[in-house]
N, CA, C and O of each residue as an XYZ file, in Angstrom:
480
protein
N      -9.367     -1.673      7.321
C      -9.824     -0.338      6.902
C     -10.287      0.160      5.491
O      -9.849     -0.446      4.513
N     -11.154      1.240      5.304
C     -11.150      1.717      4.025
C     -10.406      2.504      3.974
O      -9.927      2.954      5.015
N      -9.898      3.127      2.319
C      -9.388      4.435      1.785
C     -10.311      5.267      1.552
O     -11.488      4.906      1.571
N     -10.011      6.316      1.336
C     -10.625      7.512      1.073
C      -9.709      8.249     -0.214
O      -8.481      8.241     -0.130
N     -10.178      8.680     -1.025
C      -9.550      9.752     -2.256
C     -10.323     11.136     -2.244
O     -11.451     11.348     -2.688
N      -9.504     11.981     -1.667
C     -10.243     13.286     -1.447
C      -9.868     14.183     -2.403
O      -8.645     14.247     -2.529
N     -10.689     15.116     -3.338
C      -9.927     15.731     -4.248
C     -10.762     16.935     -4.681
O     -11.942     16.768     -4.374
N     -10.537     18.026     -5.261
C     -11.564     19.117     -5.417
C     -10.847     20.560     -5.001
O     -11.313     21.638     -5.369
N      -9.512     20.418     -4.088
C      -9.311     21.656     -3.503
C      -8.695     22.380     -4.605
O      -8.555     22.017     -5.773
N      -8.305     23.610     -3.960
C      -7.683     24.380     -4.862
C      -7.234     26.050     -4.493
O      -7.296     26.175     -3.270
N      -6.963     26.874     -4.913
C      -6.878     28.342     -4.700
C      -8.215     28.781     -5.354
O      -8.629     28.358     -6.434
N      -8.801     29.641     -4.598
C     -10.048     30.261     -5.016
C     -10.456     31.944     -4.481
O     -10.444     31.982     -3.251
N     -10.733     33.023     -4.980
C     -10.883     34.342     -4.502
C     -12.003     33.850     -3.626
O     -12.738     32.876     -3.782
N     -11.957     34.855     -2.556
C     -13.170     34.820     -1.861
C     -14.511     35.116     -2.518
O     -14.559     35.936     -3.435
N     -15.482     34.555     -2.137
C     -16.694     34.319     -2.868
C     -16.814     33.575     -4.157
O     -17.708     33.702     -4.994
N     -15.945     32.905     -4.185
C     -15.796     31.544     -5.193
C     -16.073     30.278     -4.640
O     -16.111     30.193     -3.412
N     -16.276     29.269     -5.340
C     -16.928     28.125     -5.132
C     -15.840     26.932     -5.298
O     -14.819     27.009     -5.981
N     -16.242     25.875     -4.577
C     -15.427     24.582     -4.896
C     -16.195     23.762     -4.467
O     -17.009     24.066     -3.595
N     -16.086     22.155     -5.143
C     -16.601     21.277     -4.592
C     -15.703     19.791     -4.600
O     -15.324     19.171     -5.594
N     -15.523     19.488     -3.329
C     -14.689     18.426     -2.840
C     -15.697     17.300     -3.336
O     -16.925     17.241     -3.264
N     -14.653     16.333     -3.919
C     -14.954     14.775     -3.591
C     -14.581     13.998     -2.884
O     -13.435     14.236     -2.501
N     -15.169     12.806     -2.351
C     -14.242     11.782     -1.426
C     -14.529     10.631     -1.707
O     -15.128      9.970     -0.858
N     -14.202     10.059     -2.942
C     -14.327      8.245     -3.119
C     -13.552      7.250     -2.139
O     -12.333      7.165     -1.988
N     -14.561      6.518     -1.511
C     -14.186      5.571     -0.953
C     -13.977      4.216     -1.470
O     -14.474      3.974     -2.570
N     -13.389      3.375     -0.924
C     -12.808      1.950     -1.482
C     -12.460      1.260     -0.203
O     -12.051      1.893      0.770
N     -12.647     -0.250     -0.202
C     -12.583     -1.090      0.702
C     -13.585     -1.162      1.684
O     -13.494     -2.097      2.480
N     -14.554     -0.350      1.803
C     -15.646     -0.282      2.462
C     -16.570      0.557      1.761
O     -16.213      1.372      0.910
N     -17.971      0.330      2.174
C     -18.846      1.206      1.440
C     -19.648      2.078      2.563
O     -20.284      1.754      3.566
N     -19.388      3.109      2.057
C     -20.271      4.691      2.822
C     -21.299      4.378      3.410
O     -21.622      4.659      4.564
N     -22.132      3.486      2.255
C     -23.626      3.508      2.904
C     -23.574      2.905      4.043
O     -24.642      3.131      4.612
N     -22.692      2.052      4.885
C     -22.873      1.535      5.908
C     -22.251      2.517      7.178
O     -21.949      2.095      8.294
N     -22.170      3.578      6.826
C     -21.784      4.846      7.719
C     -22.183      6.248      7.687
O     -22.465      6.849      6.651
N     -22.196      6.692      8.727
C     -22.634      8.080      9.208
C     -21.309      8.834      8.541
O     -20.295      8.395      9.083
N     -21.086      9.579      7.790
C     -20.175     10.271      6.987
C     -19.873     11.554      7.729
O     -20.582     12.028      8.616
N     -18.681     12.094      7.244
C     -18.493     13.751      7.779
C     -17.289     13.929      7.332
O     -16.415     13.084      7.140
N     -17.252     15.689      7.078
C     -15.898     16.496      6.603
C     -15.643     17.199      7.522
O     -16.352     17.750      8.364
N     -14.136     17.162      7.269
C     -13.172     17.828      8.270
C     -12.449     18.477      7.858
O     -12.218     18.260      6.669
N     -11.541     19.803      8.614
C     -10.807     20.571      8.367
C      -9.819     20.874      9.333
O     -10.048     20.630     10.517
N      -8.772     21.366      8.980
C      -7.592     21.731      9.829
C      -6.789     22.989      9.488
O      -5.992     22.950      8.550
N      -6.937     23.938     10.100
C      -6.401     25.203      9.381
C      -5.023     25.091     10.162
O      -4.822     24.297     11.081
N      -3.898     26.206      9.549
C      -2.637     26.001      9.890
C      -2.780     26.841     11.424
O      -3.304     27.917     11.712
N      -2.058     25.813     12.238
C      -2.136     26.037     13.832
C      -3.157     25.652     14.441
O      -3.046     25.889     15.644
N      -4.303     25.064     14.117
C      -5.378     24.788     14.640
C      -5.986     23.471     14.759
O      -5.930     22.945     13.647
N      -6.513     22.741     15.562
C      -6.910     21.730     15.520
C      -7.947     21.020     14.687
O      -8.854     21.771     14.329
N      -8.043     19.870     14.318
C      -9.100     19.560     13.285
C     -10.520     19.578     14.157
O     -10.738     19.148     15.290
N     -11.465     20.282     13.140
C     -12.811     20.086     13.208
C     -13.471     19.829     12.309
O     -13.101     19.896     11.136
N     -14.970     19.363     12.838
C     -16.309     18.640     11.707
C     -16.462     19.839     10.971
O     -16.031     20.915     11.387
N     -17.006     19.712      9.987
C     -17.372     20.807      9.259
C     -18.754     20.650      9.039
O     -19.597     21.530      9.211
N     -19.011     19.201      8.551
C     -20.808     18.983      8.284
C     -20.654     17.294      8.408
O     -19.645     16.707      8.017
N     -21.641     16.723      8.922
C     -22.046     15.394      8.996
C     -23.057     15.100      8.217
O     -23.886     15.926      7.835
N     -23.049     13.602      7.861
C     -24.535     13.377      7.105
C     -24.997     11.751      7.423
O     -24.262     10.787      7.208
N     -25.840     11.704      7.763
C     -26.109      9.940      8.308
C     -26.544      9.272      6.914
O     -26.924      9.841      5.891
N     -26.353      7.692      7.204
C     -25.971      6.855      5.933
C     -27.029      6.786      5.093
O     -26.895      6.013      4.145
N     -28.168      7.457      5.193
C     -29.139      7.501      4.619
C     -29.370      8.631      3.809
O     -30.079      8.726      2.806
N     -28.507      9.680      4.517
C     -28.747     11.437      3.890
C     -29.904     11.890      4.516
O     -30.349     12.979      4.154
N     -30.449     11.293      5.345
C     -31.882     12.066      5.811
C     -31.440     13.140      7.127
O     -32.216     13.988      7.565
N     -30.197     12.942      7.592
C     -30.149     13.979      8.805
C     -28.719     14.467      8.595
O     -27.723     13.745      8.651
N     -28.732     15.678      8.364
C     -27.603     16.151      8.277
C     -27.178     17.447      9.143
O     -28.067     18.225      9.488
N     -25.793     17.701      9.513
C     -25.892     18.801     10.741
C     -24.667     19.600     10.098
O     -23.877     19.062      9.322
N     -24.601     20.654     10.413
C     -23.184     21.503      9.600
C     -22.638     22.370     11.291
O     -23.348     22.705     12.239
N     -21.596     22.463     11.157
C     -20.784     22.750     12.367
C     -21.449     24.146     13.060
O     -22.006     24.254     14.152
N     -21.209     25.094     12.105
C     -21.641     26.425     12.294
C     -22.659     27.140     11.468
O     -23.110     26.688     10.416
N     -23.025     28.388     12.052
C     -24.315     28.794     11.186
C     -23.891     29.412      9.973
O     -24.737     29.638      9.108
N     -22.386     29.796      9.747
C     -21.815     30.086      8.293
C     -21.765     29.048      7.319
O     -22.022     29.136      6.118
N     -21.383     27.994      8.017
C     -21.153     26.465      7.164
C     -22.550     26.091      6.612
O     -22.758     25.600      5.502
N     -23.395     26.370      7.468
C     -24.578     25.879      7.275
C     -25.137     26.440      5.809
O     -25.583     25.837      4.833
N     -24.914     27.897      6.083
C     -25.713     28.599      5.041
C     -24.588     29.087      3.454
O     -24.637     29.951      2.579
N     -23.813     28.112      3.759
C     -22.712     28.180      2.168
C     -22.311     27.031      2.005
O     -22.026     26.923      0.813
N     -22.108     26.014      2.584
C     -21.816     24.677      2.425
C     -22.858     23.353      2.224
O     -23.670     23.300      3.147
N     -23.018     22.235      1.187
C     -23.848     21.260      1.413
C     -23.033     20.181      1.617
O     -21.892     20.062      1.171
N     -23.609     19.423      2.271
C     -22.811     17.940      2.367
C     -23.544     16.904      1.287
O     -24.771     16.987      1.329
N     -23.225     16.323      0.707
C     -24.028     15.335     -0.350
C     -23.411     14.063     -0.210
O     -22.263     14.063      0.235
N     -23.905     13.058     -0.481
C     -23.757     11.608     -0.604
C     -24.539     10.792     -1.557
O     -25.764     10.812     -1.682
N     -23.553      9.954     -2.322
C     -23.902      9.253     -3.589
C     -23.454      7.830     -3.285
O     -22.383      7.383     -3.697
N     -24.398      7.072     -2.476
C     -24.030      5.931     -1.972
C     -23.850      4.440     -3.103
O     -23.231      3.397     -2.895
N     -24.573      4.823     -4.182
C     -24.084      4.383     -5.644
C     -22.831      4.560     -6.001
O     -22.207      3.574     -6.393
N     -22.313      5.599     -5.956
C     -20.831      5.938     -6.428
C     -19.682      5.739     -5.110
O     -18.459      5.769     -5.248
N     -20.261      5.577     -4.103
C     -19.399      5.458     -2.801
C     -18.439      6.182     -2.684
O     -17.261      5.902     -2.464
N     -19.251      7.732     -2.928
C     -18.554      9.157     -2.797
C     -19.559     10.171     -1.899
O     -20.786     10.273     -1.908
N     -18.502     10.896     -1.103
C     -19.035     11.990     -0.553
C     -18.763     12.759     -1.087
O     -17.829     12.608     -1.874
N     -19.454     14.101     -0.966
C     -19.411     15.826     -1.701
C     -19.386     16.596     -0.752
O     -20.112     16.405      0.224
N     -18.462     17.733     -0.845
C     -18.791     19.090     -0.326
C     -18.868     20.190     -0.897
O     -17.889     20.798     -1.329
N     -20.089     20.590     -0.968
C     -20.277     21.846     -2.317
C     -20.371     23.058     -1.209
O     -21.245     23.211     -0.355
N     -19.030     24.009     -1.513
C     -18.884     25.357     -0.973
C     -18.650     26.490     -1.768
O     -17.741     26.784     -2.543
N     -20.004     27.244     -1.285
C     -19.966     28.224     -1.998
C     -19.622     29.408     -1.166
O     -19.223     29.171     -0.026
N     -19.724     30.793     -1.603
C     -19.387     32.007     -0.889
C     -18.006     31.752      0.061
O     -17.867     31.854      1.280
N     -17.145     31.419     -0.889
C     -15.973     30.936      0.105
C     -15.434     32.133      0.973
O     -15.815     33.212      0.519
N     -14.709     32.227      2.014
C     -14.396     33.052      2.962
C     -12.742     32.918      3.439
O     -12.344     31.806      3.785
N     -11.920     33.934      3.445
C     -10.305     33.377      3.469
C     -10.582     32.254      5.065
O      -9.897     31.233      5.121
N     -11.465     32.515      6.104
C     -11.380     31.902      6.907
C     -11.693     30.143      6.819
O     -11.752     29.348      7.758
N     -11.836     29.926      5.574
C     -12.341     28.409      5.181
C     -11.053     27.676      4.492
O     -11.174     26.589      3.926
N      -9.993     28.268      4.577
C      -8.709     28.188      4.258
C      -8.109     26.724      5.402
O      -7.761     26.794      6.580
N      -8.167     25.725      4.655
C      -7.732     24.488      5.473
C      -7.327     23.247      4.449
O      -7.487     23.211      3.229
N      -6.733     22.206      5.351
C      -6.972     20.842      4.516
C      -7.941     20.671      4.870
O      -8.336     21.255      5.879
N      -8.644     19.886      4.254
C     -10.180     19.074      4.257
C     -10.043     17.573      3.932
O      -9.500     17.012      2.981
N     -10.688     17.097      4.994
C     -10.632     15.489      4.916
C     -11.846     14.998      5.092
O     -12.629     15.617      5.813
N     -12.252     13.725      4.432
C     -13.293     13.241      4.856
C     -13.163     12.015      5.932
O     -12.041     11.519      6.031
N     -14.231     11.473      6.761
C     -13.886     10.146      7.142
C     -15.817      9.790      7.492
O     -16.816     10.397      7.108
N     -15.657      8.562      8.360
C     -16.965      8.434      9.077
C     -16.979      9.671     10.183
O     -16.068     10.349     10.658
N     -18.118      9.667     10.340
C     -18.698     10.721     11.869
C     -17.943     10.156     12.983
O     -17.947      8.958     13.267
N     -17.357     10.978     13.544
C     -16.646     10.813     14.689
C     -17.368     10.661     16.203
O     -16.924     10.423     17.326
N     -18.909     10.959     15.573
C     -20.014     10.809     16.834
C     -20.347      9.237     16.543
O     -21.329      8.772     17.123
N     -19.730      8.548     15.840
C     -20.163      7.014     15.544
C     -19.055      6.447     16.533
O     -19.148      5.222     16.602
N     -18.304      6.831     17.112
C     -17.331      6.238     17.969
C     -15.956      5.899     17.460
O     -14.960      5.750     18.168
N     -16.025      5.779     15.981
C     -14.580      5.259     15.468
C     -14.373      5.884     13.959
O     -15.266      6.307     13.225
N     -13.361      5.847     13.766
C     -13.018      6.183     12.434
C     -12.748      4.988     11.501
O     -11.876      4.132     11.648
N     -13.783      5.103     10.380
C     -13.547      3.375     10.019
C     -12.798      3.347      8.506
O     -12.671      2.356      7.787
N     -12.320      4.785      8.220
C     -11.610      4.488      6.725
C      -9.981      5.265      7.485
O      -9.846      6.003      8.461
N      -9.047      4.736      6.597
C      -7.726      5.565      6.596
C      -7.880      7.097      6.333
O      -8.546      7.582      5.418
N      -7.155      7.797      7.285
C      -7.071      9.148      6.766
C      -5.994      9.393      5.590
O      -4.792      9.131      5.641
N      -6.666      9.919      4.594
C      -5.684     10.063      3.279
C      -5.316     11.297      3.509
O      -5.525     11.878      4.574
N      -4.710     11.811      2.472
C      -3.493     13.273      2.797
C      -4.696     14.504      2.422
O      -4.270     15.642      2.223
N      -6.122     14.259      2.335
C      -6.610     15.740      2.042
C      -6.678     16.416      0.801
O      -6.337     16.086     -0.335
N      -7.223     17.491      1.299
C      -6.905     18.449     -0.436
C      -7.069     19.808      0.171
O      -8.046     20.149      0.837
N      -6.033     20.555     -0.113
C      -6.047     21.858      0.410
C      -6.992     22.713     -0.306
O      -7.079     22.703     -1.534
N      -7.693     23.446      0.449
C      -8.559     24.553      0.235
C      -7.713     25.766      0.276
O      -7.018     25.545      1.268
N      -7.328     26.971     -0.219
C      -6.982     28.199      0.011
C      -7.805     29.163     -0.569
O      -7.996     29.131     -1.785
N      -8.420     30.180      0.271
C      -9.022     31.359     -0.236
C      -8.540     32.355      0.261
O      -8.176     32.640      1.402
N      -8.570     33.102     -1.093
C      -7.453     34.552     -0.927
C      -8.316     35.666     -0.932
O      -9.308     35.539     -1.650
N      -8.212     36.567     -0.406
C      -8.945     37.842      0.113
C      -9.135     38.638     -1.058
O      -9.698     39.730     -0.978
């Protein structure tokens, strides 16, 4: 299994921005479709956005996320990013990255994630 180091979370006011980074080791993300996930308190983990191995295909889970977040991958740096703009309190969650669940398996160990807290 590969390892993932997620960073970039924090406390931000509604309307603010954050850029999350997911640095991989042990495996090359270029071999996988990748995704960002989040889990809010008391809720199940949900996929936020996914990106194919080449970057050609991108999907966002909701209309709201699609128009505020951008998933980016840099295979040369073995790093996945999530640019989050116009943050809302509803975005408050622990954020994780891993291979896309639709690939049939998770190919990286789940790291501790990064906390995003959006205040109103």
